C-alpha positions in Angstrom: -202.8 -85.6 -122.0 -206.2 -84.3 -120.9 -209.4 -85.8 -122.2 -210.5 -83.1 -124.6 -214.2 -82.3 -124.8 -215.0 -80.7 -128.2 -216.6 -77.3 -128.2 -220.2 -77.0 -129.3 -220.9 -76.3 -132.9 -220.3 -72.7 -133.7 -217.5 -72.1 -131.2 -213.7 -72.3 -131.7 -210.7 -72.0 -129.5 -208.4 -69.0 -130.2 -205.3 -67.3 -129.0 -205.9 -64.0 -127.3 -203.0 -61.7 -128.2 -202.4 -58.2 -126.8 -204.3 -56.7 -129.8 -207.5 -58.2 -128.4 -206.9 -56.7 -124.9 -210.2 -54.7 -125.0 -212.2 -57.7 -126.0 -210.7 -59.7 -123.1 -211.5 -56.9 -120.7 -215.1 -56.9 -121.9 -215.5 -60.6 -121.3 -213.9 -60.2 -117.9 -216.3 -57.5 -117.0 -219.3 -59.7 -117.9 -217.9 -62.6 -115.8 -216.8 -60.4 -112.9 -219.1 -57.4 -112.3 -217.1 -54.3 -111.2 -214.1 -55.2 -113.3 -212.5 -52.2 -115.1 -213.8 -51.3 -118.5 -211.4 -51.0 -121.5 -211.7 -47.3 -121.2 -210.9 -47.3 -117.5 -207.9 -49.6 -117.9 -206.6 -48.2 -121.2 -203.3 -47.0 -119.5 -203.0 -49.8 -117.0 -200.3 -52.5 -117.2 -202.2 -55.8 -117.3 -200.5 -58.8 -115.5 -201.0 -61.2 -118.4 -198.4 -63.1 -120.3 -200.1 -62.8 -123.7 -198.6 -66.0 -125.1 -200.5 -67.9 -122.3 -203.9 -66.2 -122.9 -206.6 -68.2 -124.7 -210.2 -67.8 -125.5 -213.3 -69.1 -127.3 -214.9 -67.3 -130.2 -218.5 -67.6 -131.3 -219.4 -68.1 -134.9 -219.5 -64.4 -135.6 -216.0 -63.8 -134.2 -217.1 -62.4 -130.9 -214.8 -63.4 -128.0 -217.1 -65.0 -125.4 -214.8 -66.8 -123.0 -211.2 -66.4 -121.8 -208.6 -68.1 -119.6 -204.9 -67.5 -119.0 -202.1 -68.7 -116.8 -199.1 -67.2 -115.0 -195.7 -68.8 -115.3 -194.5 -69.7 -111.8 -191.3 -71.4 -112.7 -189.9 -71.4 -109.1 -193.1 -72.1 -107.1 -192.2 -73.2 -103.5 -193.4 -76.7 -102.5 -192.3 -78.5 -99.3 -188.5 -78.7 -99.5 -188.2 -77.6 -103.1 -189.4 -75.5 -106.0 -191.2 -76.6 -109.2 -192.9 -75.2 -112.3 -196.5 -74.4 -111.7 -199.1 -73.0 -114.1 -201.2 -70.4 -112.3 -204.7 -70.6 -113.8 -206.3 -67.1 -113.9 -208.7 -64.7 -115.8 -211.2 -67.5 -116.3 -214.5 -66.2 -117.5 -217.5 -66.9 -119.8 -220.0 -64.3 -121.1 -223.4 -64.9 -119.4 -225.1 -65.4 -122.7 -222.9 -68.4 -123.5 -222.9 -70.2 -120.1 -224.1 -73.8 -119.6 -222.6 -74.9 -123.0 -219.4 -76.6 -121.8 -217.0 -73.8 -122.7 -215.5 -73.8 -119.2 -214.8 -77.5 -119.2 -213.1 -77.3 -122.6 -211.0 -74.4 -121.5 -209.9 -76.2 -118.3 -209.0 -79.3 -120.3 -207.0 -77.2 -122.8 -205.2 -75.5 -119.9 -204.2 -78.9 -118.6 -202.9 -80.0 -122.0 -200.9 -76.8 -122.6 -199.5 -76.8 -119.1 -198.2 -80.4 -119.4 -196.7 -79.5 -122.8 -194.7 -76.8 -121.1 -193.5 -79.2 -118.4 -195.7 -77.8 -115.6 -196.7 -80.8 -113.5 -198.9 -78.7 -111.2 -201.6 -76.1 -111.7 -202.8 -73.7 -109.0 -205.5 -71.1 -108.7 -207.7 -68.9 -106.4 -211.4 -70.0 -106.7 -214.0 -67.3 -107.2 -216.6 -70.0 -106.6 -215.2 -73.0 -104.7 -217.9 -75.4 -105.9 -216.6 -75.1 -109.5 -213.0 -76.3 -109.4 -213.3 -79.4 -107.3 -215.0 -81.2 -110.1 -211.9 -80.5 -112.2 -209.6 -82.1 -109.7 -208.4 -79.0 -107.8 -208.1 -79.5 -104.0 -208.1 -76.7 -101.4 -204.4 -76.8 -100.3 -204.2 -73.8 -97.9 -206.2 -71.6 -95.7 -205.4 -68.0 -94.9 -205.8 -65.7 -91.9 -207.6 -62.4 -91.9 -207.3 -60.0 -88.9 -209.0 -56.8 -87.9 -206.7 -55.4 -85.2 -207.5 -52.4 -82.9 -204.9 -49.6 -83.1 -202.4 -49.8 -80.3 -202.7 -53.5 -79.9 -199.8 -54.6 -77.7 -197.1 -56.8 -79.0 -194.7 -59.0 -77.1 -191.1 -57.9 -77.3 -188.6 -59.2 -79.8 -184.9 -58.6 -79.3 -183.3 -56.4 -81.9 -186.5 -54.9 -83.2 -185.9 -51.4 -81.9 -182.4 -51.3 -83.5 -183.7 -51.6 -87.1 -184.2 -48.5 -89.3 -187.7 -48.0 -90.8 -188.7 -45.7 -93.6 -192.3 -44.9 -94.7 -192.7 -43.5 -98.2 -195.2 -43.2 -101.1 -194.9 -46.4 -103.1 -192.9 -45.7 -106.2 -192.6 -48.5 -108.8 -189.1 -47.5 -110.0 -187.6 -47.1 -106.6 -189.4 -49.8 -104.6 -190.1 -52.4 -107.3 -186.6 -54.1 -107.1 -186.9 -54.2 -103.2 -190.3 -55.7 -103.3 -189.4 -58.3 -106.0 -186.2 -59.3 -104.2 -187.7 -59.7 -100.7 -190.9 -61.3 -101.9 -189.0 -63.7 -104.1 -186.8 -64.8 -101.3 -189.7 -66.2 -99.2 -189.5 -70.0 -99.2 -192.9 -70.9 -97.8 -195.0 -73.6 -99.7 -197.6 -71.9 -101.9 -195.8 -68.5 -102.0 -196.1 -67.7 -105.6 -193.7 -65.0 -106.7 -194.6 -62.4 -109.4 -191.8 -63.5 -111.8 -192.9 -62.0 -115.1 -192.3 -58.3 -115.9 -196.1 -58.0 -116.6 -197.0 -59.3 -113.1 -194.5 -57.1 -111.4 -195.6 -53.9 -113.2 -199.3 -54.6 -112.5 -198.7 -55.3 -108.8 -197.0 -51.8 -108.4 -199.7 -50.0 -110.3 -202.1 -48.0 -108.1 -205.2 -46.9 -109.9 -207.8 -44.8 -108.2 -210.5 -47.3 -109.0 -209.2 -49.8 -106.5 -208.5 -47.4 -103.6 -212.2 -47.3 -102.4 -211.7 -43.8 -101.0 -208.4 -44.5 -99.4 -205.1 -42.8 -100.0 -202.5 -43.9 -102.6 -200.3 -46.8 -101.7 -197.6 -46.4 -99.1 -194.6 -48.7 -98.2 -192.7 -49.2 -95.0 -189.2 -50.6 -95.6 -187.0 -52.0 -92.8 -183.2 -51.9 -93.1 -180.5 -53.6 -91.2 -177.1 -52.0 -91.7 -178.4 -50.3 -94.8 -179.8 -53.4 -96.4 -183.6 -53.9 -96.9 -184.8 -56.9 -94.9 -188.5 -56.4 -94.9 -191.4 -54.3 -96.2 -195.1 -53.7 -95.8 -197.4 -52.2 -98.4 -200.5 -50.4 -97.0 -202.9 -47.5 -97.4 -204.9 -45.5 -94.9 -208.6 -44.4 -95.1 -209.6 -41.6 -92.9 -212.9 -41.6 -91.1 -214.5 -39.7 -88.2 -217.1 -40.4 -85.6 -218.5 -38.3 -82.7 -216.0 -40.1 -80.4 -213.0 -39.2 -82.6 -211.0 -40.5 -85.5 -212.0 -44.0 -86.9 -209.5 -44.4 -89.7 -208.6 -47.8 -91.1 -205.2 -49.1 -92.2 -205.4 -51.6 -95.0 -202.3 -53.7 -95.2 -201.7 -55.4 -98.5 -198.7 -57.5 -97.8 -195.9 -57.9 -95.2 -192.6 -59.6 -95.9 -190.0 -60.0 -93.1 -186.7 -61.8 -93.1 -186.9 -62.6 -89.4 -188.9 -62.0 -86.2 -187.3 -58.7 -85.3 -188.2 -57.3 -88.8 -191.8 -58.5 -88.5 -192.0 -56.9 -85.0 -190.6 -53.6 -86.3 -193.1 -53.4 -89.1 -196.1 -54.3 -87.1 -195.1 -51.9 -84.3 -195.5 -49.1 -86.7 -198.5 -50.4 -88.6 -200.5 -50.8 -85.4 -199.8 -47.3 -84.2 -200.5 -44.8 -87.0 -202.1 -41.6 -86.0 -205.9 -41.1 -86.5 -206.4 -44.8 -87.2 -208.7 -47.0 -85.2 -208.2 -50.4 -86.8 -205.8 -52.3 -89.0 -207.0 -54.8 -91.6 -204.8 -57.5 -93.1 -205.5 -60.7 -95.0 -203.8 -63.5 -96.9 -201.6 -64.3 -93.9 -200.5 -67.9 -93.2 -202.3 -69.5 -90.3 -199.0 -69.7 -88.4 -198.0 -66.1 -89.1 -195.7 -64.5 -86.5 -198.2 -61.7 -85.8 -200.7 -64.0 -84.2 -198.1 -65.1 -81.7 -196.7 -61.6 -81.1 -200.1 -60.1 -80.2 -200.6 -60.0 -76.4 -204.4 -60.4 -77.0 -204.9 -62.3 -80.3 -208.6 -62.6 -79.5 -209.0 -58.8 -80.0 -207.7 -59.2 -83.6 -210.9 -61.0 -84.6 -209.2 -63.8 -86.5 -211.1 -65.3 -89.5 -210.1 -68.1 -91.8 -210.5 -68.0 -95.6 -209.8 -70.4 -98.4 -206.5 -69.6 -100.1 -204.8 -71.5 -102.9 -206.2 -74.6 -104.7 -203.8 -77.1 -106.3 -204.2 -79.6 -109.1 -201.6 -82.3 -109.9 -201.3 -82.7 -113.6 -198.5 -85.2 -113.6 -198.8 -87.2 -110.4 -195.3 -88.9 -110.3 -193.5 -85.7 -111.4 -195.3 -83.6 -108.9 -194.8 -85.9 -106.0 -191.1 -86.3 -106.8 -190.7 -82.5 -106.9 -191.3 -82.0 -103.2 -189.7 -83.3 -100.0 -191.3 -85.2 -97.1 -191.1 -84.4 -93.4 -190.4 -88.0 -92.5 -189.4 -91.3 -94.3 -192.4 -92.5 -96.4 -192.9 -95.8 -98.3 -196.5 -96.0 -99.5 -198.5 -97.1 -102.5 -201.1 -94.7 -103.5 -204.1 -95.7 -105.6 -205.1 -92.5 -107.4 -208.3 -91.8 -109.4 -208.3 -89.0 -112.0 -211.3 -88.7 -114.3 -209.8 -86.0 -116.5 -206.2 -87.1 -116.8 -206.2 -90.8 -117.3 -202.4 -91.1 -117.2 -202.6 -90.3 -113.4 -205.0 -93.0 -112.7 -203.3 -96.1 -111.1 -201.0 -97.1 -108.3 -197.9 -95.1 -107.5 -195.2 -96.3 -105.2 -193.8 -93.3 -103.3 -190.5 -93.7 -101.5 -189.0 -90.6 -100.0 -188.1 -88.4 -97.1 -186.4 -85.1 -96.3 -183.7 -85.7 -98.9 -185.8 -86.5 -101.9 -188.3 -88.9 -103.4 -188.9 -91.3 -106.2 -192.3 -92.3 -107.6 -192.9 -95.3 -109.9 -195.9 -97.1 -111.3 -196.6 -100.4 -109.6 -199.0 -103.3 -109.5 -198.4 -103.8 -105.8 -201.4 -103.7 -103.5 -202.3 -100.1 -102.6 -202.0 -98.7 -99.0 -204.1 -95.6 -99.5 -206.8 -94.8 -102.1 -207.8 -91.2 -103.0 -208.8 -88.9 -105.8 -206.3 -86.6 -107.4 -208.4 -83.7 -105.8 -207.3 -84.9 -102.3 -203.8 -85.4 -103.4 -203.7 -81.8 -104.5 -205.2 -80.7 -101.2 -202.4 -82.5 -99.3 -199.6 -81.5 -101.7 -198.3 -78.3 -100.0 -198.2 -79.9 -96.5 -201.0 -77.9 -94.9 -203.9 -80.4 -95.2 -203.5 -83.7 -93.4 -204.2 -87.0 -95.2 -205.5 -88.1 -91.9 -208.0 -85.2 -91.7 -209.1 -86.0 -95.3 -209.6 -89.6 -94.2 -211.9 -88.5 -91.4 -214.1 -86.9 -94.0 -214.2 -90.1 -96.1 -211.9 -88.6 -98.8 -208.9 -90.9 -98.2 -209.3 -94.7 -97.7 -206.8 -96.7 -95.7 -206.5 -100.0 -97.4 -203.5 -101.3 -95.5 -204.0 -101.0 -91.7 -201.4 -98.6 -90.1 -200.4 -97.0 -93.4 -202.3 -93.7 -93.0 -200.6 -92.2 -89.9 -197.0 -92.3 -91.2 -198.0 -91.1 -94.6 -199.9 -88.2 -93.1 -196.8 -87.2 -91.0 -194.6 -87.4 -94.1 -196.9 -85.3 -96.3 -197.0 -82.6 -93.6 -194.6 -79.7 -93.4 -193.2 -77.4 -90.7 -194.6 -74.2 -92.3 -198.3 -73.6 -93.2 -198.7 -73.0 -96.9 -200.1 -69.7 -98.2 -200.0 -67.5 -101.2 -199.8 -63.9 -100.1 -201.8 -62.4 -103.1 -204.8 -63.4 -105.1 -204.2 -64.3 -108.7 
């Protein structure tokens, strides 16, 4: 159970049901300038599961802070899947900041998530400096590319044999294809939009978010009549004295195998009247970077992706698999969830793991923040040690633990929640 900091006098925690949708949108607009107003979003499907939306009221009944979470019941972790609480829609009205409302909401989120059996929480950080102090660790980076039109790709056998259709994105027709293919990805960190609310919101295409570009398009690749990959994108036309300078903005690409990925990118990189292709939220080991003949021309840039917080350390560590045999005692510090503080004996490997409390001497010491950073296998315990964030107490214990915590796929979440 989380340490619960009481709200200041005059504030109270409340549920935020769908009937308070407009109030929630107002708070969100104050916290994130440019968010849609209640009037703009009156016909939009919101992605929230309302039974997981909470807020803080002032004494006069005004809603002044909100937070919610998404139910990721099959969240991929190295070698397995587990229940994860996706923290989202966190905002405080600027007139009520610096009063501890955020801290209380985060602590409540921890308590409610644990009560639902969610041993892990994850989020995207609007401001990275905020969430580290609550025990979230940066667990994945992502790749952003700006690729010139016509960029050459290395050949992949079978690509030319696949059928590809390009159509206007239609929620009824394409929603099941997107959901099935997106949900089949088994990469650590790859949160799937499981709820009906999330799926509906992801297929909604309001003018407000197009920024002058066309409505959403989808390219679907089929093998023997069966969809095996898709890419969602939109084009924005532009002209210069030298000719067309349009931009293709790729939202997401899902491919069952290298031939499918090659087929999709062959088309996306060669659309008429376009000059560049922009894509983000790719894993750092994405196939496209290896297919490009000249990856330097794609102007690769790294960004921070998903942040992870272990709420129940033994349950979370037992839910994933390990790349190599591991037998290590971890001394974990957790200022907000005291039940996690202590020594945990982790014994595991590719086939599973057990985690038990122990009084044995610790091999490695670290904060729960660093354990979250390493949890998806994309951040090395050894790298954290070089930054002074993991301490090797037993000589020789760091290297094998770092290998075991690693994974053969780089983690990423392909959409921002």
